[in-house]
C-alpha positions in Angstrom: 60.1 -116.1 73.3 60.1 -112.6 71.9 58.9 -109.6 73.9 55.8 -109.3 71.8 55.0 -113.0 72.4 55.4 -112.6 76.1 53.0 -109.6 76.1 50.4 -111.7 74.3 51.0 -114.6 76.7 50.6 -112.3 79.7 47.4 -110.8 78.2 45.9 -114.3 77.8 46.9 -115.2 81.3 45.3 -112.1 82.7 42.1 -112.8 80.8 42.1 -116.4 82.2 42.7 -115.1 85.7 39.7 -112.7 85.4 37.5 -115.5 84.2 38.6 -117.8 87.0 38.0 -115.1 89.6 34.5 -114.4 88.1 33.5 -118.0 88.2 35.2 -118.5 91.6 33.2 -115.6 93.1 29.9 -117.1 91.8 30.8 -120.6 93.1 31.8 -119.2 96.5 28.6 -117.1 96.7 26.4 -120.1 95.9 28.3 -122.3 98.4 28.1 -119.8 101.3 24.7 -118.4 100.4 26.3 -115.0 99.8 27.8 -114.6 103.3 31.2 -114.7 105.0 30.3 -115.1 108.6 28.1 -112.2 109.6 29.0 -110.2 106.4 27.3 -110.4 103.1 29.3 -110.5 99.8 29.7 -107.0 98.3 28.2 -107.9 94.9 25.4 -110.2 93.8 26.4 -113.6 92.3 23.2 -114.7 90.7 22.9 -115.4 87.0 21.1 -112.1 86.3 23.9 -110.0 87.9 26.8 -112.2 87.0 26.1 -114.6 84.1 28.5 -117.5 83.6 31.4 -116.8 81.2 30.3 -119.6 79.0 26.8 -118.0 78.7 28.3 -114.6 77.7 30.5 -116.2 75.1 27.6 -118.2 73.7 25.5 -115.1 73.4 27.8 -113.7 70.8 26.6 -116.4 68.4 22.9 -116.0 69.3 20.5 -114.2 67.0 20.2 -110.5 67.9 16.4 -110.6 67.7 13.5 -112.8 66.6 13.3 -111.1 63.2 17.0 -110.5 62.7 19.4 -112.6 60.7 22.4 -111.0 62.4 24.1 -112.4 65.5 24.8 -110.4 68.6 28.5 -110.6 67.8 27.9 -109.1 64.4 25.9 -106.2 65.9 28.6 -105.6 68.5 31.3 -105.5 65.9 29.3 -103.1 63.7 28.7 -100.8 66.7 32.4 -101.0 67.6 33.3 -100.1 64.0 31.0 -97.1 64.0 32.4 -95.8 67.3 36.0 -96.5 66.2 35.6 -94.3 63.1 33.9 -91.5 65.1 36.5 -91.7 67.9 39.4 -91.7 65.4 38.0 -88.6 63.7 37.8 -87.0 67.2 41.3 -88.2 68.0 42.8 -86.8 64.9 41.1 -83.5 65.6 42.3 -83.5 69.2 45.8 -84.4 68.2 45.9 -81.5 65.7 44.6 -79.0 68.3 46.9 -80.4 71.0 50.0 -80.2 68.8 49.2 -76.7 67.6 48.7 -75.5 71.2 52.0 -77.2 72.3 53.9 -75.6 69.5 52.5 -72.2 70.4 53.2 -72.6 74.1 56.8 -73.9 73.4 57.5 -70.9 71.1 56.2 -68.3 73.6 56.6 -68.4 77.4 53.8 -65.8 77.6 51.5 -68.0 75.6 52.3 -70.9 77.9 51.5 -69.0 81.0 48.3 -67.7 79.4 47.0 -70.9 77.8 48.2 -73.8 79.9 45.9 -73.0 82.9 42.9 -72.9 80.6 44.0 -76.2 79.0 44.0 -77.8 82.4 40.8 -76.1 83.4 39.0 -77.4 80.3 39.1 -80.9 81.6 37.0 -80.1 84.7 33.9 -79.5 82.7 31.7 -82.6 83.0 30.7 -84.2 79.7 27.1 -84.7 80.8 26.8 -80.8 80.8 28.9 -80.3 77.7 27.2 -82.9 75.4 23.8 -81.1 75.1 25.5 -77.8 74.4 27.6 -79.3 71.6 24.5 -81.0 70.1 22.6 -77.7 70.3 25.3 -75.7 68.7 26.0 -78.3 66.0 22.4 -78.5 65.0 22.6 -75.0 63.6 25.9 -75.3 61.8 26.7 -76.1 58.2 30.3 -76.7 57.1 31.1 -76.2 53.4 27.6 -76.9 52.4 27.3 -80.1 54.5 24.7 -80.1 57.2 25.9 -81.0 60.7 25.2 -84.6 61.6 24.9 -86.3 65.0 28.1 -88.2 64.8 30.0 -84.9 64.3 28.9 -83.8 67.8 30.2 -87.1 69.2 33.6 -86.5 67.4 33.8 -83.0 68.9 33.3 -84.3 72.4 35.8 -87.1 71.7 38.4 -84.5 70.5 37.7 -82.4 73.6 39.0 -85.2 75.8 41.8 -86.2 73.5 43.5 -82.9 73.0 44.6 -82.4 76.7 47.1 -85.2 77.1 48.5 -84.6 73.7 49.0 -80.9 74.4 50.7 -81.5 77.7 52.9 -84.4 76.5 53.9 -82.6 73.3 54.8 -79.4 75.2 57.0 -81.3 77.5 58.6 -83.2 74.6 59.2 -80.1 72.5 61.0 -78.5 75.4 63.1 -81.6 76.2 66.1 -81.0 73.8 69.2 -79.9 75.7 70.5 -76.3 75.2 73.6 -77.7 73.5 71.5 -79.3 70.7 69.5 -76.0 70.2 72.8 -74.1 70.1 74.1 -76.5 67.4 70.9 -75.9 65.3 71.4 -72.2 65.6 75.0 -72.5 64.6 73.9 -74.1 61.4 71.4 -71.2 60.8 68.5 -73.6 60.9 65.1 -72.0 60.7 62.5 -72.5 63.5 60.5 -75.0 61.3 63.6 -77.0 60.5 64.6 -77.1 64.2 61.1 -78.2 65.0 61.2 -81.0 62.4 64.8 -82.2 62.9 65.3 -81.7 66.6 62.2 -81.0 68.7 59.7 -83.5 67.2 62.2 -86.5 67.2 63.1 -85.6 70.8 59.4 -85.4 71.7 58.5 -88.9 70.6 59.2 -90.6 74.0 56.9 -88.1 75.6 54.4 -88.0 72.8 53.7 -91.7 72.5 52.3 -92.1 76.1 50.3 -88.9 75.5 48.9 -90.3 72.3 47.9 -93.5 74.1 46.1 -91.5 76.8 44.5 -89.3 74.1 43.3 -92.3 72.0 41.8 -94.0 75.0 40.2 -90.8 76.1 38.8 -90.3 72.6 37.2 -93.8 72.8 35.8 -93.1 76.2 34.5 -89.7 75.1 32.8 -91.1 72.1 31.1 -93.8 74.1 29.9 -91.3 76.7 28.8 -88.9 74.1 26.8 -91.6 72.3 25.1 -92.4 75.6 24.5 -88.7 76.5 23.3 -87.6 73.1 21.5 -90.9 72.1 23.4 -91.1 68.9 22.5 -94.4 67.1 24.9 -96.9 65.6 27.7 -96.9 68.2 28.6 -99.1 71.0 27.5 -96.5 73.6 24.0 -96.6 72.2 24.1 -100.4 72.1 25.0 -100.6 75.8 21.9 -98.6 76.6 19.7 -100.8 74.4 21.1 -104.0 75.9 20.8 -102.6 79.4 17.1 -102.3 78.9 17.1 -106.1 78.1 19.1 -106.9 81.2 16.1 -108.6 83.0 15.5 -111.1 80.2 19.0 -111.3 78.7 21.6 -110.1 81.1 24.4 -111.7 79.0 23.8 -109.1 76.2 24.9 -106.3 78.5 28.3 -107.9 79.0 28.8 -108.5 75.2 28.5 -104.8 74.6 30.9 -104.0 77.5 33.4 -106.5 76.1 33.1 -104.9 72.7 33.9 -101.5 74.2 36.9 -102.9 76.1 38.3 -104.6 73.0 37.8 -101.3 71.1 40.0 -99.6 73.6 42.6 -102.3 73.3 42.6 -102.0 69.5 43.2 -98.3 69.7 46.0 -98.7 72.2 47.5 -101.3 69.9 47.5 -98.9 67.0 49.4 -96.3 69.0 51.9 -99.0 70.1 52.5 -99.8 66.4 53.1 -96.2 65.8 55.7 -96.2 68.6 57.5 -99.2 67.0 57.7 -97.4 63.6 58.8 -94.1 65.2 61.4 -95.8 67.3 63.3 -97.4 64.4 65.6 -94.5 63.8 66.2 -93.6 67.4 69.5 -94.7 69.0 69.3 -97.8 71.1 70.5 -96.1 74.2 67.4 -93.9 74.1 65.1 -97.0 74.0 66.7 -98.7 77.0 
């Protein structure tokens, strides 16, 4: 079996184990009345708090509402598609900012000492405080004759979370070539841009790919949190809020939105893995082992 096949098999086994643990916890709670000796179980096991896996799966095929012809699964997919596009816009913006900062800091030690602490400090600002500010600022902007739209605020917050791992990982990667390789490029009278393209960026790939994975996942998380904080409609974050309001009558719906958000994160991580496969084709085998 190939390595990719083994990863798929392990992923399916992990999913099966989670389902078995879920159902086992419910069965154990019902059999023991929620107690282990004098101690109570840490989480509720009733159907409202922990619906059966089969009930959650069945909900994907149910009608989203009484007057709706769409199923819950279709609504979740549409919401995931909206959040995916917004998070990718934020991710691309974050990657651009992160790479530019990394190149500036790699080029100048003074810039690194001046910028890097603020890059790290930027991640201590809570999104719940940042989101209203971004929405307020964006509501007054107009870019190239296009009025600012709510999804743009979500993309900005997504980029805010994505740029940090990219900047740090790219900086480390750009500084990774040995002095001998840099001296060789100088002996060929290579320009700084040519050295960057032929030496530093290829050497940065092993550092950049994990940073891109973290950045992509952070972009998705940022988009979902921004949708929740700003109330932006159309995304999976907003859908989680709407389904949470229906938790009393239809608790399974909450989990369908959560599963959609989790699958969205896996899809984004898979795209970065595909980029790693393509970028690794021209690297020597000893670097990949």
